[in-house]
All heavy atoms as an XYZ file, in Angstrom:
811
protein
N     105.915    103.497    102.928
C     106.129    104.390    101.800
C     106.168    103.606    100.481
O     105.603    104.049     99.494
C     107.414    105.171    102.022
C     107.635    106.230    100.959
C     108.828    107.088    101.274
C     109.028    108.081    100.169
N     110.159    108.941    100.380
N     106.812    102.449    100.479
C     106.893    101.678     99.238
C     105.515    101.253     98.743
O     105.241    101.294     97.554
C     107.760    100.443     99.421
C     109.228    100.728     99.421
C     110.031     99.447     99.550
O     109.540     98.430    100.021
N     111.267     99.497     99.134
N     104.627    100.827     99.678
C     103.302    100.387     99.257
C     102.548    101.536     98.624
O     101.813    101.363     97.662
C     102.522     99.771    100.410
C     102.165    100.742    101.495
C     102.881    101.028    102.614
C     101.019    101.587    101.532
N     102.255    101.990    103.349
C     101.103    102.358    102.721
C      99.937    101.762    100.691
C     100.147    103.280    103.073
C      98.975    102.698    101.050
C      99.075    103.441    102.233
N     102.739    102.761     99.149
C     102.065    103.916     98.587
C     102.582    104.198     97.171
O     101.807    104.475     96.268
C     102.272    105.147     99.481
C     101.639    106.388     98.899
C     100.269    106.577     98.976
C     102.401    107.345     98.235
C      99.671    107.689     98.422
C     101.821    108.464     97.685
C     100.456    108.636     97.778
O      99.865    109.738     97.221
N     103.898    104.105     96.970
C     104.473    104.337     95.647
C     103.959    103.308     94.645
O     103.669    103.641     93.499
C     105.998    104.304     95.724
C     106.564    105.481     96.489
C     108.040    105.331     96.776
O     108.603    104.252     96.673
N     108.669    106.417     97.162
N     103.842    102.060     95.085
C     103.301    101.029     94.195
C     101.856    101.340     93.829
O     101.441    101.175     92.692
C     103.396     99.653     94.843
C     104.788     99.141     94.907
C     104.831     97.722     95.438
N     106.204     97.331     95.634
C     106.753     97.084     96.808
N     106.038     97.156     97.903
N     108.011     96.742     96.898
N     101.083    101.770     94.821
C      99.681    102.100     94.577
C      99.567    103.227     93.560
O      98.742    103.173     92.648
C      99.017    102.487     95.901
C      97.533    102.684     95.765
C      96.904    102.895     97.109
N      97.198    104.254     97.564
C      96.807    104.736     98.721
N      96.170    103.972     99.577
N      97.085    105.976     99.058
N     100.422    104.239     93.681
C     100.406    105.362     92.746
C     100.763    104.880     91.341
O     100.126    105.250     90.359
C     101.367    106.480     93.206
C     101.579    107.513     92.126
C     100.840    107.125     94.485
N     101.766    104.018     91.225
C     102.176    103.520     89.907
C     101.082    102.665     89.269
O     100.823    102.781     88.078
C     103.468    102.710     90.023
C     104.616    103.536     90.560
C     105.844    103.407     89.742
N     107.029    104.042     90.247
C     107.156    105.235     90.785
N     106.125    105.984     90.986
N     108.314    105.724     91.156
N     100.452    101.822     90.053
C      99.364    100.990     89.529
C      98.213    101.888     89.083
O      97.635    101.685     88.015
C      98.902     99.946     90.563
C      97.624     99.271     90.120
C      99.995     98.909     90.788
N      97.903    102.899     89.871
C      96.841    103.835     89.493
C      97.171    104.526     88.180
O      96.288    104.761     87.356
C      96.627    104.877     90.594
O      96.144    104.263     91.753
N      98.446    104.833     87.979
C      98.862    105.474     86.722
C      98.622    104.543     85.541
O      98.074    104.954     84.519
C     100.334    105.869     86.790
C     100.813    106.541     85.524
C     102.248    106.984     85.629
N     102.710    107.456     84.332
C     103.969    107.555     84.000
N     104.914    107.270     84.864
N     104.329    107.969     82.797
N      98.996    103.294     85.678
C      98.787    102.328     84.591
C      97.299    102.188     84.295
O      96.868    102.224     83.138
C      99.407    100.958     84.947
C      98.989     99.894     83.947
C     100.924    101.059     85.008
N      96.497    102.061     85.319
C      95.060    101.875     85.139
C      94.420    103.116     84.516
O      93.451    103.011     83.765
C      94.397    101.499     86.483
C      92.888    101.493     86.392
C      94.905    100.135     86.941
N      94.985    104.284     84.778
C      94.418    105.521     84.224
C      94.488    105.577     82.705
O      93.799    106.384     82.084
C      95.131    106.744     84.826
O      96.418    106.913     84.258
N      95.283    104.713     82.085
C      95.363    104.685     80.616
C      94.138    104.043     79.991
O      93.992    104.019     78.765
C      96.618    103.944     80.158
C      97.919    104.583     80.598
C      99.015    103.799     80.883
C      98.059    105.954     80.729
C     100.222    104.365     81.282
C      99.245    106.527     81.131
C     100.322    105.732     81.406
O     101.501    106.287     81.805
N      93.249    103.494     80.825
C      92.007    102.873     80.350
C      92.253    101.792     79.303
O      91.572    101.711     78.294
C      91.036    103.933     79.829
C      90.546    104.822     80.942
O      90.250    104.347     82.038
N      90.481    106.114     80.677
N      93.244    100.982     79.563
C      93.552     99.831     78.709
C      93.321     98.574     79.536
O      93.418     98.599     80.764
C      95.011     99.870     78.275
C      95.418    101.156     77.624
C      95.689    100.923     76.194
N      96.255    102.142     75.628
C      96.040    102.489     74.405
N      95.327    101.734     73.624
N      96.567    103.592     73.936
N      93.048     97.456     78.895
C      92.939     96.214     79.673
C      94.219     95.994     80.472
O      95.324     96.158     79.964
C      92.767     95.132     78.604
C      92.201     95.864     77.429
C      92.815     97.245     77.476
N      94.072     95.682     81.732
C      95.215     95.588     82.640
C      95.113     94.318     83.470
O      94.058     94.009     84.004
C      95.261     96.805     83.576
O      95.275     97.996     82.790
C      96.478     96.776     84.460
N      96.197     93.616     83.565
C      96.286     92.435     84.415
C      97.322     92.723     85.488
O      98.473     93.010     85.185
C      96.714     91.209     83.593
C      96.986     89.922     84.364
C      95.707     89.427     85.040
C      97.536     88.863     83.415
N      96.907     92.680     86.745
C      97.827     92.920     87.856
C      98.328     91.588     88.372
O      97.544     90.713     88.718
C      97.119     93.672     88.987
C      96.561     95.034     88.627
C      95.811     95.622     89.814
C      97.660     95.967     88.174
N      99.639     91.447     88.436
C     100.258     90.232     88.945
C     101.061     90.593     90.182
O     101.991     91.377     90.116
C     101.174     89.608     87.889
C     100.501     89.260     86.562
C     101.529     88.831     85.534
C      99.474     88.166     86.784
N     100.680     90.043     91.308
C     101.364     90.339     92.564
C     102.770     89.783     92.568
O     103.022     88.691     92.069
N     103.679     90.549     93.121
C     105.065     90.121     93.228
C     105.365     89.535     94.585
O     104.552     89.592     95.499
N     106.528     88.988     94.715
C     106.952     88.400     95.975
C     107.586     89.429     96.881
O     107.481     90.625     96.652
N     108.237     88.954     97.892
C     108.885     89.863     98.822
C     109.498     89.091     99.967
O     109.379     87.874    100.053
N     110.158     89.806    100.831
C     110.818     89.181    101.969
C     109.826     88.824    103.065
O     110.057     87.946    103.860
C     111.885     90.117    102.553
C     112.973     90.442    101.570
C     113.084     91.698    101.018
C     113.892     89.462    101.196
C     114.089     91.989    100.110
C     114.893     89.750    100.288
C     114.987     91.014     99.760
O     115.970     91.297     98.868
N     108.741     89.548    103.142
C     107.776     89.371    104.212
C     106.406     89.104    103.585
O     105.739     90.032    103.121
C     107.759     90.636    105.078
C     106.844     90.529    106.257
O     105.654     90.279    106.109
N     107.390     90.726    107.434
N     106.007     87.848    103.551
C     104.773     87.470    102.860
C     103.539     88.216    103.359
O     102.714     88.648    102.541
C     104.570     85.961    102.913
C     105.609     85.229    102.129
N     106.065     83.997    102.488
C     106.299     85.567    101.017
C     106.985     83.597    101.630
N     107.144     84.537    100.732
N     103.359     88.403    104.676
C     102.202     89.189    105.116
C     102.204     90.616    104.568
O     101.156     91.137    104.200
C     102.316     89.174    106.647
C     103.031     87.901    106.941
C     104.037     87.771    105.825
N     103.377     91.246    104.479
C     103.417     92.606    103.943
C     103.150     92.639    102.441
O     102.569     93.593    101.932
C     104.743     93.280    104.273
C     104.796     93.728    105.716
O     103.793     93.694    106.421
N     105.963     94.131    106.166
N     103.561     91.603    101.728
C     103.240     91.518    100.299
C     101.725     91.408    100.136
O     101.120     92.095     99.308
C     103.956     90.319     99.635
C     103.454     90.107     98.212
C     105.458     90.530     99.643
N     101.094     90.566    100.948
C      99.634     90.424    100.889
C      98.949     91.738    101.242
O      97.978     92.133    100.576
C      99.189     89.307    101.830
N      99.454     92.420    102.263
C      98.875     93.717    102.632
C      99.002     94.710    101.479
O      98.078     95.454    101.172
C      99.603     94.290    103.849
C      99.244     93.678    105.165
C     100.061     94.369    106.264
N      99.696     93.964    107.580
C     100.447     93.207    108.379
N     101.627     92.774    107.978
N     100.031     92.890    109.584
N     100.174     94.745    100.866
C     100.415     95.692     99.772
C      99.439     95.473     98.630
O      98.794     96.410     98.157
C     101.864     95.567     99.262
O     102.756     95.891    100.326
C     102.118     96.482     98.080
N      99.317     94.237     98.156
C      98.440     93.971     97.011
C      96.968     94.095     97.373
O      96.154     94.497     96.544
C      98.779     92.630     96.376
C     100.026     92.782     95.570
C     101.292     92.395     95.911
C     100.137     93.444     94.309
N     102.174     92.782     94.944
C     101.495     93.417     93.940
C      99.231     94.061     93.458
C     101.957     93.981     92.760
C      99.694     94.613     92.276
C     101.044     94.575     91.939
N      96.620     93.821     98.607
C      95.240     94.040     99.043
C      94.927     95.530     99.035
O      93.864     95.956     98.578
C      95.013     93.453    100.454
O      95.257     92.042    100.398
C      93.607     93.716    100.945
N      95.870     96.335     99.521
C      95.681     97.785     99.549
C      95.597     98.355     98.133
O      94.760     99.218     97.851
C      96.827     98.456    100.336
O      96.854     97.907    101.654
C      96.648     99.946    100.418
N      96.440     97.874     97.236
C      96.412     98.334     95.841
C      95.077     97.977     95.196
O      94.438     98.810     94.542
C      97.587     97.736     95.039
C      98.903     98.393     95.482
C      97.374     97.907     93.535
C     100.145     97.712     94.940
N      94.635     96.744     95.383
C      93.360     96.306     94.814
C      92.203     97.127     95.380
O      91.319     97.571     94.635
C      93.141     94.803     95.071
O      94.244     94.077     94.513
C      91.845     94.317     94.456
N      92.212     97.340     96.693
C      91.157     98.138     97.322
C      91.150     99.558     96.758
O      90.080    100.125     96.499
C      91.351     98.162     98.832
N      92.318    100.132     96.566
C      92.410    101.477     96.007
C      91.787    101.522     94.608
O      91.045    102.446     94.280
C      93.875    101.927     95.957
C      94.013    103.335     95.438
O      93.489    104.266     96.021
N      94.719    103.489     94.336
N      92.074    100.523     93.791
C      91.508    100.486     92.443
C      89.991    100.347     92.469
O      89.286    100.834     91.586
C      92.121     99.341     91.643
C      93.609     99.508     91.315
C      94.163     98.241     90.694
C      93.818    100.708     90.397
N      89.478     99.684     93.509
C      88.031     99.511     93.668
C      87.409    100.635     94.490
O      86.225    100.598     94.797
C      87.742     98.161     94.345
C      88.186     96.934     93.550
C      88.040     95.678     94.391
C      87.394     96.826     92.253
N      88.234    101.629     94.826
C      87.827    102.795     95.617
C      87.259    102.388     96.982
O      86.237    102.890     97.433
C      86.839    103.652     94.833
C      87.459    104.190     93.563
C      86.503    104.988     92.718
O      85.297    104.955     92.893
N      87.054    105.727     91.780
N      87.959    101.453     97.633
C      87.615    101.010     98.980
C      88.725    101.459     99.915
O      89.893    101.211     99.650
C      87.469     99.472     99.029
C      86.332     99.014     98.116
C      87.250     98.995    100.456
C      86.270     97.508     97.934
N      88.359    102.120    100.992
C      89.338    102.622    101.956
C      89.583    101.577    103.035
O      88.661    101.188    103.753
C      88.836    103.918    102.576
C      89.824    104.527    103.554
O      91.012    104.140    103.536
O      89.404    105.400    104.344
N      90.818    101.127    103.152
C      91.186    100.143    104.167
C      92.051    100.745    105.268
O      92.667    100.014    106.042
C      91.951     98.976    103.519
C      91.203     98.137    102.503
C      92.116     97.063    101.948
C      89.970     97.522    103.125
N      92.089    102.061    105.366
C      92.996    102.743    106.274
C      92.925    102.203    107.694
O      93.946    101.955    108.320
C      92.710    104.260    106.280
O      92.805    104.734    104.952
C      93.699    104.996    107.160
N      91.750    102.023    108.229
C      91.606    101.606    109.625
C      91.184    100.147    109.762
O      90.725     99.736    110.821
C      90.596    102.509    110.345
C      91.081    103.943    110.386
O      92.242    104.193    110.694
N      90.219    104.874    110.054
N      91.343     99.384    108.712
C      90.919     97.985    108.726
C      91.977     97.090    109.347
O      93.168     97.371    109.292
C      90.625     97.508    107.305
C      89.446     98.175    106.666
C      88.127     97.849    107.354
O      87.929     96.700    107.766
O      87.306     98.770    107.476
N      91.523     95.993    109.910
C      92.418     94.961    110.425
C      92.395     93.779    109.468
O      91.444     93.582    108.711
C      91.972     94.519    111.816
C      92.169     95.592    112.861
C      91.878     95.099    114.265
O      91.462     93.930    114.421
O      92.065     95.881    115.195
N      93.447     92.978    109.509
C      93.522     91.768    108.698
C      92.445     90.807    109.213
O      92.370     90.552    110.418
C      94.921     91.129    108.813
C      94.965     89.800    108.084
C      95.985     92.073    108.290
N      91.597     90.276    108.324
C      90.571     89.337    108.787
C      91.187     88.009    109.228
O      92.268     87.633    108.779
C      89.674     89.150    107.561
C      90.497     89.563    106.404
C      91.527     90.535    106.905
N      90.497     87.322    110.088
C      90.959     86.032    110.585
C      91.006     85.024    109.436
O      90.091     84.951    108.620
C      90.020     85.538    111.690
C      90.595     84.349    112.441
O      91.797     84.062    112.275
O      89.839     83.715    113.190
N      92.104     84.284    109.356
C      92.252     83.222    108.357
C      93.390     82.299    108.798
O      93.977     82.482    109.868
C      92.507     83.816    106.966
C      93.797     84.558    106.833
N      94.049     85.748    107.468
C      94.926     84.268    106.152
C      95.267     86.166    107.171
N      95.824     85.277    106.377
N      93.698     81.323    107.987
C      94.664     80.277    108.344
C      96.025     80.816    108.786
O      96.666     80.261    109.668
C      94.832     79.332    107.150
C      95.773     78.185    107.386
C      95.915     77.280    106.164
O      95.185     77.478    105.170
O      96.778     76.402    106.215
N      96.486     81.885    108.177
C      97.820     82.426    108.483
C      97.754     83.731    109.278
O      98.706     84.510    109.287
C      98.594     82.648    107.181
C      98.741     81.406    106.371
N      99.604     80.394    106.719
C      98.102     80.986    105.256
C      99.516     79.409    105.839
N      98.606     79.750    104.943
N      96.646     83.960    109.955
C      96.407     85.207    110.676
C      97.541     85.570    111.632
O      97.945     86.730    111.711
C      95.081     85.111    111.437
C      94.724     86.340    112.200
C      94.273     87.485    111.545
C      94.831     86.379    113.582
C      93.938     88.622    112.249
C      94.501     87.524    114.296
C      94.051     88.636    113.624
N      98.077     84.613    112.337
C      99.103     84.908    113.341
C     100.379     85.501    112.727
O     101.138     86.178    113.408
C      99.466     83.660    114.164
O      99.889     82.627    113.281
C      98.271     83.191    114.989
N     100.610     85.265    111.440
C     101.785     85.834    110.765
C     101.701     87.353    110.619
O     102.698     88.008    110.320
C     101.967     85.222    109.379
C     102.289     83.754    109.434
O     102.829     83.253    110.418
N     101.958     83.036    108.387
N     100.516     87.921    110.793
C     100.301     89.351    110.589
C     100.490     90.165    111.864
O     100.351     91.378    111.853
C      98.898     89.599    110.017
C      98.764     89.119    108.604
C      98.570     87.769    108.317
C      98.858     90.006    107.546
C      98.462     87.320    107.021
C      98.754     89.567    106.243
C      98.556     88.220    105.988
O      98.456     87.780    104.697
N     100.820     89.499    112.959
C     100.985     90.172    114.250
C     102.280     90.954    114.303
O     103.118     90.869    113.414
N     102.462     91.743    115.296
C     101.610     91.819    116.491
C     100.423     92.761    116.345
O      99.516     92.734    117.168
C     102.559     92.348    117.563
C     103.523     93.209    116.818
C     103.677     92.541    115.463
N     100.374     93.604    115.316
C      99.321     94.617    115.243
C      98.080     94.195    114.483
O      96.993     94.649    114.781
N      98.246     93.364    113.459
C      97.146     92.850    112.645
C      96.399     93.923    111.847
O      95.282     93.717    111.424
C      96.161     92.030    113.501
C      96.842     90.933    114.265
C      97.139     91.088    115.603
C      97.218     89.766    113.627
C      97.788     90.072    116.306
C      97.874     88.753    114.316
C      98.155     88.914    115.656
N      97.032     95.089    111.630
C      96.420     96.132    110.812
C      96.793     95.935    109.346
O      97.783     95.303    109.026
C      96.899     97.530    111.240
C      96.587     97.910    112.657
C      97.749     97.636    113.582
O      98.799     97.145    113.115
O      97.604     97.880    114.777
N      95.999     96.547    108.459
C      96.322     96.497    107.030
C      97.499     97.410    106.709
O      98.258     97.140    105.797
C      95.116     96.912    106.185
C      94.041     95.855    106.097
S      94.619     94.288    105.419
C      95.119     94.777    103.780
N      97.653     98.507    107.453
C      98.788     99.401    107.204
C     100.100     98.676    107.474
O     100.208     97.926    108.436
C      98.716    100.641    108.096
C      97.762    101.673    107.551
O      97.466    101.681    106.371
N      97.292    102.541    108.417
N     101.076     98.927    106.637
C     102.384     98.296    106.786
C     103.266     99.211    107.625
O     103.475    100.374    107.282
C     103.033     98.035    105.416
C     102.144     97.106    104.605
C     104.428     97.469    105.591
C     102.581     96.939    103.182
N     103.764     98.678    108.690
C     104.622     99.448    109.582
C     106.087     99.267    109.181
O     106.470     98.230    108.650
C     104.429     98.987    111.013
C     102.989     99.158    111.498
C     102.952     99.351    112.971
C     101.574     99.422    113.537
N     100.636    100.282    112.945
N     106.880    100.276    109.440
C     108.319    100.171    109.188
C     108.894     99.054    110.049
O     108.420     98.779    111.142
C     109.000    101.494    109.519
N     109.906     98.403    109.525
C     110.510     97.295    110.271
C     111.996     97.561    110.490
O     112.532     98.559    110.040
C     110.320     95.986    109.512
O     111.122     95.975    108.356
N     112.621     96.621    111.149
C     114.050     96.771    111.407
C     114.896     96.044    110.359
O     116.089     95.896    110.536
C     114.388     96.256    112.808
C     114.054     94.786    112.973
O     113.457     94.176    112.093
N     114.415     94.212    114.108
N     114.280     95.611    109.268
C     115.028     94.964    108.192
C     115.813     96.046    107.442
O     115.256     97.057    107.027
C     114.094     94.220    107.222
C     113.374     93.098    107.962
C     114.874     93.676    106.032
C     112.314     92.400    107.123
N     117.076     95.824    107.296
C     117.926     96.804    106.626
C     117.590     96.863    105.138
O     117.499     95.843    104.462
C     119.394     96.420    106.813
C     120.326     97.448    106.255
C     121.761     97.173    106.656
N     122.608     98.143    105.998
C     123.773     97.861    105.484
N     124.271     96.661    105.607
N     124.474     98.784    104.882
N     117.419     98.051    104.625
C     117.134     98.266    103.214
C     118.464     98.292    102.462
O     119.267     99.201    102.643
C     116.372     99.570    103.016
C     115.957     99.776    101.581
O     116.371     99.058    100.675
N     115.122    100.771    101.367
N     118.687     97.309    101.622
C     119.950     97.205    100.882
C     119.921     97.981     99.565
O     120.897     97.992     98.833
C     120.253     95.720    100.587
C     120.387     94.855    101.825
C     121.677     95.104    102.592
O     122.641     95.639    102.000
O     121.718     94.769    103.785
N     118.796     98.607     99.243
C     118.677     99.352     97.991
C     119.158    100.778     98.189
O     118.633    101.509     99.021
C     117.215     99.369     97.534
C     116.697     97.981     97.299
O     117.286     97.218     96.548
N     115.605     97.636     97.948
N     120.141    101.197     97.396
C     120.595    102.578     97.514
C     119.786    103.478     96.574
O     119.059    103.011     95.706
C     122.098    102.704     97.258
C     122.522    102.290     95.856
O     121.735    102.468     94.909
O     123.652    101.792     95.709
N     119.885    104.769     96.789
C     119.098    105.736     96.026
C     119.369    105.663     94.529
O     118.451    105.803     93.718
C     119.371    107.153     96.522
O     118.930    107.290     97.834
N     120.610    105.454     94.149
C     120.962    105.373     92.734
C     120.240    104.210     92.057
O     119.658    104.363     90.978
C     122.483    105.224     92.584
C     123.026    105.269     91.169
C     122.711    106.608     90.508
C     124.533    105.042     91.179
N     120.250    103.050     92.705
C     119.567    101.883     92.151
C     118.058    102.138     92.051
O     117.443    101.877     91.018
C     119.836    100.649     93.009
C     118.971     99.480     92.635
C     119.184     98.774     91.457
C     117.905     99.100     93.442
C     118.368     97.717     91.097
C     117.088     98.046     93.093
C     117.325     97.355     91.921
O     116.506     96.321     91.564
N     117.472    102.655     93.119
C     116.026    102.900     93.111
C     115.644    103.922     92.046
O     114.633    103.749     91.356
C     115.568    103.365     94.492
C     115.657    102.317     95.591
C     115.294    102.933     96.936
C     114.794    101.110     95.291
N     116.439    104.963     91.899
C     116.168    105.957     90.860
C     116.224    105.337     89.470
O     115.414    105.668     88.602
C     117.153    107.121     90.954
C     116.893    108.025     92.150
O     115.792    107.944     92.736
O     117.814    108.787     92.508
N     117.156    104.417     89.256
C     117.259    103.778     87.939
C     116.051    102.871     87.672
O     115.548    102.820     86.551
C     118.567    102.996     87.799
O     118.555    101.826     88.582
N     115.580    102.181     88.697
C     114.395    101.334     88.535
C     113.167    102.187     88.241
O     112.391    101.895     87.317
C     114.164    100.453     89.789
C     112.817     99.753     89.731
C     115.286     99.438     89.948
N     112.986    103.255     89.003
C     111.843    104.143     88.789
C     111.895    104.767     87.404
O     110.887    104.843     86.697
C     111.790    105.221     89.888
C     111.419    104.569     91.218
C     110.800    106.332     89.531
C     111.600    105.473     92.421
N     113.061    105.178     86.974
C     113.219    105.752     85.639
C     112.846    104.742     84.564
O     112.139    105.060     83.600
C     114.658    106.238     85.445
O     114.860    106.703     84.143
N     113.316    103.530     84.718
C     113.011    102.471     83.752
C     111.514    102.180     83.696
O     110.933    102.057     82.611
C     113.791    101.216     84.116
O     113.484    100.165     83.248
N     110.884    102.088     84.844
C     109.446    101.833     84.901
C     108.683    102.977     84.229
O     107.788    102.752     83.416
C     108.975    101.626     86.356
C     107.444    101.663     86.453
C     109.513    100.337     86.918
N     109.054    104.200     84.550
C     108.375    105.355     83.949
C     108.544    105.403     82.436
O     107.610    105.723     81.710
C     108.833    106.653     84.596
C     108.252    106.837     85.987
O     107.166    106.354     86.280
N     108.987    107.516     86.849
N     109.734    105.071     81.935
C     109.946    105.040     80.484
C     109.060    103.994     79.829
O     108.468    104.215     78.778
C     111.418    104.752     80.170
C     112.318    105.934     80.396
C     113.779    105.577     80.125
C     114.696    106.716     80.507
N     116.095    106.370     80.372
N     108.966    102.821     80.453
C     108.108    101.768     79.918
C     106.636    102.179     79.957
O     105.888    101.883     79.023
C     108.328    100.457     80.664
C     109.638     99.809     80.296
O     110.108     99.911     79.169
N     110.245     99.151     81.254
N     106.231    102.848     81.008
C     104.840    103.314     81.097
C     104.548    104.344     80.012
O     103.462    104.340     79.432
C     104.576    103.914     82.481
C     104.491    102.930     83.626
C     104.361    103.664     84.947
C     103.352    101.939     83.447
N     105.519    105.208     79.733
C     105.326    106.208     78.671
C     105.140    105.558     77.299
O     104.446    106.088     76.448
C     106.515    107.178     78.623
C     106.535    108.141     79.795
O     105.454    108.342     80.423
O     107.603    108.687     80.099
N     105.739    104.378     77.110
C     105.618    103.687     75.835
C     104.232    103.109     75.591
O     103.849    102.886     74.448
C     106.652    102.548     75.746
C     108.112    102.976     75.697
C     109.021    101.743     75.770
C     108.402    103.769     74.433
N     103.465    102.879     76.643
C     102.160    102.261     76.454
C     101.017    103.264     76.423
O      99.866    102.892     76.323
C     101.874    101.181     77.515
C     101.833    101.781     78.914
C     102.859    100.065     77.426
C     101.346    100.813     79.976
N     101.312    104.540     76.517
C     100.264    105.569     76.472
C      99.519    105.543     75.160
O      99.991    105.370     74.122
C     100.849    106.943     76.698
C     101.091    107.220     78.150
C     101.519    108.651     78.309
C     101.732    108.949     79.773
N     102.145    110.309     80.000
């Protein structure tokens, strides 16, 4: 769900038709961060990766056990509560409104 929300937000920024530089962020799970930014980039290029697998490369084994581009839910506890997430989303949306 988070990767989808990021994709929607990036699409919103790009829809302003202004020069845009996308900088990938970090995360707790490096393979999932790579999947997220690959999916966002593919979406911007109008490429569907829904049924794609991660291609073979030096760190391929880190993407197991499924090796799909889709990010599966994990057993990592989410420490972000709804109030915090709502405040972050509100802040991001306010900043996006300023650049229209």
